[in-house]
Every structure is written in C-alpha cells, then in structure tokens.
N, C-alpha and C positions, 0 to 999 in steps of 0.2 A: 577535596574536589571529587575523588572517587565515589564517595557516597552520593554526591549530587548527580554524577553521571549515571550511577545505578538507578537513582530515582527517576531521572528523565527517561532512561531506557524502559523502565517498568511502566511508566505512564504512557509512553508513545507506542508500546508494543501491546497495549491492552485496549479492550472496548472502552468507549467514552464513559467517563464517570466524573460528575461535577466536582466532588470533593478532591479527586486527584487532579483535575484540571486546575483547581484553585491552588493546589500545591505547586504545579508547574508554573503558574502565573507568578507566585511568590518568588520562585527561583529566578525567573527572567526579568521581573520588574520589582527591583527593590523599592520598599516604601510605597507599594501600591496601595491605593485607597479602595478597600472593598465597599461596594454599594449594596447589592442585595443578591448574593450568591445562592440564597435559599428560595427566592421568589421566581416562579415561572410566570411569565406574561404571555397569555394566549394571543395569537394573531387573528385579527378580525378585518384586516384590510384586503386589498386585492392580491396581496402576496399569500393569502391563506390557502390557495390551491396547492402551494408547494411547501409552505412553512407552518408548522404547528404552533410555534411560539419561541420566545427567547428568554434568556436569563442575563441580567446586567451584572456581571461579575464584579467589575470595578472600573476605576479610572486611574490613569498614570500620567503625571506631568513630567515630561522629559527635561533634561538639564538645559536644553535649548528652547524651553518654554512651548513645547508642543503637547497638545492633549490627545491621548490615546484611550479610546473606550475599549474595554475588554468584555466580549460577549460570548455566550454559548447559544447557538441557534439550532433548534430541533427541526429537522425536515420530515415531511410526511412519509416518503418512501425511500427505501434503501438506495435505489438507483440514482436518486437526486444527489447523493454525496459526491458521486463521480461525474454526473452528466448534466447538472443544472448550474454550471458555473456562472452563466450570464445572469440568472435569477439571484444567485448568491451575491454577486457583485452589485447588482441593483439594490438588493436589500441592505447590503452593507453601506451603500451610499445614503440610503434613508436613515440608517442608525447614526452615521457620522453627522449628517446634518441636523437630526433631531437632538443629538448630544452636544452640538456646537463644538465638534472635535475636528482634529486634523487627520486622524486615521483610526482604523479599527483592527483589533487582533481578535480574531473570531474562531471558535471551534464549531464547525457544522457537523452535526451527527444525526443519526436516526435511531430511535429507541430500540435496544436489543440487537443492533447490527454491529458486527466486529470492526468495521472500518469507519474512520471519520476523517474530516479534512480540517487542517489548521491553516488559516489564511491571514495575510496582512493586506489590508486595503487602505491605500493612501489617497487622499483627495487633495489635489493641488490646483491652483488657479494660475493661469497665465494671461497676460494682456497681448492682444494682437489687433491688427488693423484690418477690417473688412469693409470694402466699398467706401474707403475714406473715413471710416469711423472706428473709434477705439472700443473694442469689445472684450469682455472677460470670458475665457473659455475654461471648462473644467477638464481636468485630467484625472483618470482613476487608474490605479495600478491594475494590470491584467490579473484576473482571478486564477488563471492557469499558471502563470509564470511566478506568482507570488503565493504559493501554497504548497503544503506537504500533505500527501495521503498517508495517514498513519493507522495504527490499530493492530489487531491480531493478524499474525502472519504477513504483515507488511514490512518490507525492508526499509527500515528508518535510519539507516547509518548516516545519511547525509544530514537529516534533521537533527539527529542527536549531536553530531560533531559541530554543526553550526551553532546550536543553542549552547553547547559546552563552551565554545569560544566566546560567545556573547556574554555568558555569565562570568567567565574568567576576566574578561575585559572590564565588566561592570564592577567586579570585586576590586580590581587593581586601580580602577580610575573612577572617581565619583562623578565624572562628567559623562559617563555612559550608563545606559544605552540612549543614544540619541535616536531620533526617528530615522536618520540616515543609517545608523548602525543596524536597526531592525530591518530596513529595506535591503541592506546588503546581505543580511543573514538569509533572506528569502530570494535573493537575486539568482535567477536561472543562469545568468552569464558567469557569476562566481562559481556556482555549483558545476557548470559545464567545464570550466577551467580546471577545477579540482578533479573532476572525473577523468579527464584526459591525461592529466599529470599522473594520476594513479594508474590509469590504463597503460600508460607508457612504461611505468615502472614495472608493472606485472608482466608486460610483454618481454622486457629484457631479462627478467628473472626466469621466465619460461624458456626463452631462447638459450640462455646460458645453461640451464638445467638439462636441456635436450642435448646440447653439445658435449655434456659430461657423460652421456650414456653411450657406450661403444656400439651397442646393437642399433641404436637410432642412427648413428653416424654412418654405419655400414649400409643400412637401408636407404638412407637419404642419398648416398653416393651412387648406389645401384640404380635408383629411380630418378636421379637428377633433380633433387629438390634440396633447398636449404633449410636450416633450423628456423630462420626468420620467416620464410614462406609458410612453414608448418605452423609456427606459433601464431602468425597473423590469421590464418584460416581457422585454427582451433578457437582462438579468442573471439573471432567474428561469429562463429557458430554458437558459442556459449552466450554471447550477448543477445543473439536472436532467440535462443531458447528462453532467456530471461524476459524477453518481450512477450513471447507466447505465454509464459507463466503469469506475467502481470495481467494479461487478458483473461486468465482462468481457463486457458485452453489445454493445459497439460493436466493429466491425472484425473480427468472427468470420469465419474463412475458410470460406465456404459450400462451396467446392470447392477441391481441392488445386491447387497451381501446377504440379506435375509428376506424370506417370503413368508407370509402367513398362509393358512390353509386355503383361503379364497384366492389369493394372488397366485399360489402355486397351481391351482386348478385352471385359472384363466390362462396361465402361461403354458400349461400342459396341453391345452386344446387350441392354443392360438394359431398354429400353423399345421394342423392335421397330423399326419403320421410322423412327419419330421420332428415336430415339437414334442410329440409323445415319446419319441426315441431320445431326443436331446435333453429335455428338462431333467429327467431322472439321473442323467449322468452328471449334470452340472450342479444340481441342487439336491442335497442329501437331508433326510429327516434327522432332527436333533432330539426328538423325544417329547417336546412340549407343544406340539402342534405347529411348529415352525420348520422351515427348511433353510439351510445355510449353504452358500456357495462353496463348492469343493475345488480347492487349488489343483488337486490331482485330476479332477474331472475337466477343468478348463484346459489343462495341458493335453488332454486326449483329443480335443475337438479341433477341426481345421479352421482356417480363416473364413471359409464359406459358412461353416457352422456358427462361428462367432457373429457373423452378420445376421443370421437367422435368429440367433439368441437375443440380439439387441432389439429385434422386432417382437419378441415374445414377452419381454419384461420391460418395465419402464425404469430407465436409468435417471441419473441427475441431469438437470438442464445444462446445455452448452454454456460454458463460461463460469461453471461453478467449481472448477479445479482449484486445489489449494495453492495459495500464493507462496508457499515454501516448498513446492514439489521438488525442485533441484536439490535443496538441502536435504529433504527426506531421502532422495536417491543416494546422495553422498553418504549420509549416515548409515543407510542400509548396506552400502558397499563396504564401509569401514567395519561394520559389525560382522559382515561375512568374512573379511580378512582376519579379524580378531579371532572368530570362532574357528577358522581353518588353522590358524596358528597354534591355538590351544589344543586342537585335536592331534597335532603332530609334535 
C-alpha cells in the first residue's frame, strides 16, 4: 500500500499527464474498462469558448450497477481550472447524458499549467409535485464541493488520504467502490470534519508544548494570558496565512531577479535622478550583459526606496506567489538553524 500511496502522491503533486492519470484511474477503479485514452476529441459545440476538447479515458460499472464515465477535459485558459466551475459542471452534465451514465470522474486541466482539478459530478433524479403534477427534477453535485485542486505546489494531503482510504476499502471489499463511496471521498462535509478533528489535535499538542516551556509560562503569567489563548491565536494566524498563500498573495516577486541591458536602461531612467541612484545599488552587472539583483543592495535601501524600485521595474503579477511559500520559509529557517549549529 505504501507504493500505491507514493504513486498517488506523485501523480497529484505533478502537472496533469494523461498516462499518469490513467495510472491513478486504475488504482481507484479496479477492473476499469479503458475506452480511448489516446484519442483527443476536439470540442466544436457552444462549450468551445472555454473547452478545447476531451479524452474518454474509460467507463466503470460500480458494484451497485451505476455507470461512471472517466474523462479528461482540456480547458482553453489556465484561469478556467479554478474559476469556471459552472461551465465545468454543465459540460460534465452533457458528458454524463451523452454517455448514458450516472456520474463522471473528470480531470480538468490546461495544457502546460501546473495545477488541475479532479472532480466527481453525479446526476440524480428525484420526483416532486408542482402545481398538482408529478415532475422529474435533476440534481447535480456542486462542482466546488466535489472537487480537489491538485498539481505542482498544491497541498493535496486531503485528496491523497481520501483516495488511499477508498483504494484500501476497495481492495478489502469487492463491493467497493460504490458511487456513494466515491461521493463520500469528495464530500466537503467529511473533509471538514477531518480537518477540525486534526486541528483540535494540533491545538492541544501546541498548548501542551507551550506549557512545558518555562520561559513561556513566566511570560504568560506576567502578561496575563494562557497557553490556550496563545495557541488559539497562533493557529488562527497560520490558517489565515495559508489562505493568503492559496490565493498566491505571498512571495510575489515585486521585482525581477535579472535584467537584460535594455531593461536595465529603462529602469535606470524610469524615475529621474532617484532611479539613477537606486538601480545601480540594487542591480549589479554579472559580466554577460545582464544585471542581477543584489541581496546586499536590497538591504541598504529604505521602504520608500523599495516602493520606488517597484515602479522602475516590472515584477510578477499579483496572485502569482508560490503555493508552498510557507513550506519554503520553514525549510529556510531549518537550514539556517542547521548551518548555525554546524558553525558552533
């Protein structure tokens, strides 16, 4: 099972790849019937403004006699992976109806982009009475609540653990996975319960650790706060930082690391005398016609100078920060501690 988990981790932490996706499908759906995983069907309907085309990976008949179509759908633009859930759900409904299926297991991706979405869309029918008449109503599982955003630098812990459990149950019991099993694996209510249980566990671990530190206890008593209050506030701040990280708002490159000759001259003259004074301090020549940002130079300038620098050069767009920014900070801090320890 460890090998299976490693495979799932590798697939979900990587850019979308059809061959790898088929490997994931084989693990989740035993005895899946592959249809045409090598054939890309271009989209020519009214969905073509958002969707490039699709691949019919396969079909799976659940033990409770439900048909699931397994698809890979290529979107036209990178932003559509995160922001066009309504279109994705509508397109999934079309695929389900055309395939005479009960549900669809779909990978939504954009060619060359690091993140992709894995969704389960289920189509149910219920009978209800309107104006004295019996009518059939369609219910479609919400695209946001039944999907995982995966790919490079995406935190996929929940998806990995849910699929691991699904595969374990399927291996132990030939009556799995049913469609209800799959829906439970994607259910936001289940994920939320797991999150808060784990959050509670980490809260108590942090509280107990703080209470074991003499200096903390002295400081807490002097300033009249408890270990529980401190742990609660700290964890709340960390969760908020992860929210900002998910938005790509942390670690955005305000200025480029390297400038070519033309970019350097444009920056040099961008703000008159001030930029002519500032740019040579921050950007140093490296001998091949390019200029590299100097860490020492950045430390010399004031906050006001940093604001001017951001006007002289073109940084990365807002929202482009790495989705593992917090992990990078942690690793950097650990490395500094290790280095300092080795020096002494």
